[in-house]
C-alpha positions in Angstrom: -7.5 -9.1 18.3 -3.7 -8.1 17.1 -3.8 -7.2 13.5 -0.7 -7.2 11.4 -1.5 -4.0 9.7 2.1 -4.6 7.4 1.1 -7.9 6.2 -2.4 -6.5 5.3 -1.0 -3.3 3.5 1.1 -5.3 1.2 -1.4 -8.0 0.3 -3.9 -5.2 -0.3 -1.1 -3.3 -2.8 -0.4 -6.3 -4.4 -4.1 -7.4 -4.9 -4.7 -3.8 -6.3 -1.9 -3.6 -8.5 -2.5 -7.2 -10.1 -5.9 -5.8 -11.0 -5.0 -2.5 -11.9 -1.8 -3.9 -14.1 -4.0 -6.5 -15.9 -6.9 -4.3 -16.8 -3.9 -1.9 -18.0 -2.8 -4.8 -20.2 -5.5 -7.2 -21.2 -8.5 -6.3 -19.9 -9.3 -2.6 -21.1 -9.0 -3.6 -25.0 -11.4 -6.3 -24.4 -13.7 -4.6 -23.1 -13.6 -1.3 -25.5 -13.5 -4.2 -28.5 -16.9 -5.7 -27.0 -18.4 -2.2 -26.3 -17.6 -1.5 -30.0 -18.9 -4.4 -31.4 -22.7 -4.1 -29.4 -24.5 -1.3 -30.9 -25.7 0.5 -28.0 -27.6 4.4 -27.6 -26.0 5.5 -24.4 -22.0 5.8 -24.6 -21.9 6.9 -21.6 -22.6 3.1 -20.5 -20.0 1.8 -22.3 -17.0 3.8 -21.3 -18.0 2.6 -17.4 -15.5 0.3 -15.6 -16.2 -2.4 -13.4 -16.7 -1.4 -9.4 -13.4 -3.7 -8.6 -11.4 -2.3 -11.5 -12.5 1.5 -10.6 -11.6 1.1 -7.2 -8.3 -0.8 -7.6 -6.8 2.0 -10.1 -8.1 5.0 -7.5 -6.4 3.0 -4.2 -2.9 1.5 -5.9 -1.1 4.8 -5.6 -2.1 5.7 -2.6 -1.8 2.2 -1.0 1.8 2.1 -2.8 2.9 5.6 -1.3 2.3 4.5 2.4 3.6 1.4 2.0 7.0 2.5 0.9 6.9 5.6 3.8 5.7 3.2 6.4 8.0 0.4 5.4 11.4 2.3 4.7 11.2 5.8 5.8 9.1 6.7 9.4 6.6 4.4 11.2 4.1 6.2 13.6 3.9 4.1 17.0 2.3 4.6 19.8 4.0 4.3 23.4 2.1 1.5 25.6 3.3 1.7 28.7 5.0 4.0 31.1 8.4 2.5 30.7 9.6 5.2 29.0 8.2 8.1 31.7 8.8 11.2 32.2 9.8 11.8 28.7 7.4 10.4 27.1 3.8 9.7 28.1 1.7 6.2 27.8 -0.4 7.1 24.4 1.6 9.3 23.2 2.7 9.0 19.7 6.7 9.2 18.2 7.6 8.8 14.2 10.6 6.6 14.2 13.2 7.0 11.4 13.1 3.3 9.8 16.0 4.3 7.3 18.2 5.0 9.7 18.5 1.1 10.3 18.5 0.1 7.0 16.2 -0.5 4.4 14.1 -4.1 5.7 11.9 -6.2 3.4 8.5 -5.3 5.1 6.9 -8.0 6.5 9.5 -10.8 6.9 11.7 -7.9 8.6 15.0 -9.3 6.8 18.0 -6.9 6.1 18.4 -5.7 2.4 20.7 -2.3 2.3 23.0 -1.8 5.3 22.8 2.0 6.0 24.0 3.9 8.6 25.6 2.6 11.7 26.1 -1.0 11.4 26.1 -2.1 15.2 21.9 -1.6 14.9 
């Protein structure tokens, strides 16, 4: 089974970003207003966020940094065959400088900004 990792990364980054932004703009105000209206003896219970918002708030910055690094700067690859012997062995890991080839959209691969050699 071949998983399209860039697509999964873009979708997860977008989903966690939307949840985080919705909480920041709308949901937190409503949650705090509801907590103040309902009398409660436990103040820690009022401040508790739902698990989805907590996870999204935690993962969004990490996923965004990984997305930017892998999409525009460097990407790790594993050598799949012996076509590069004797220089690179099967299973070796290499980092590819993606910035030298120009800025491309993460999943589509469409070149957005030309950088460096136009022949690439």
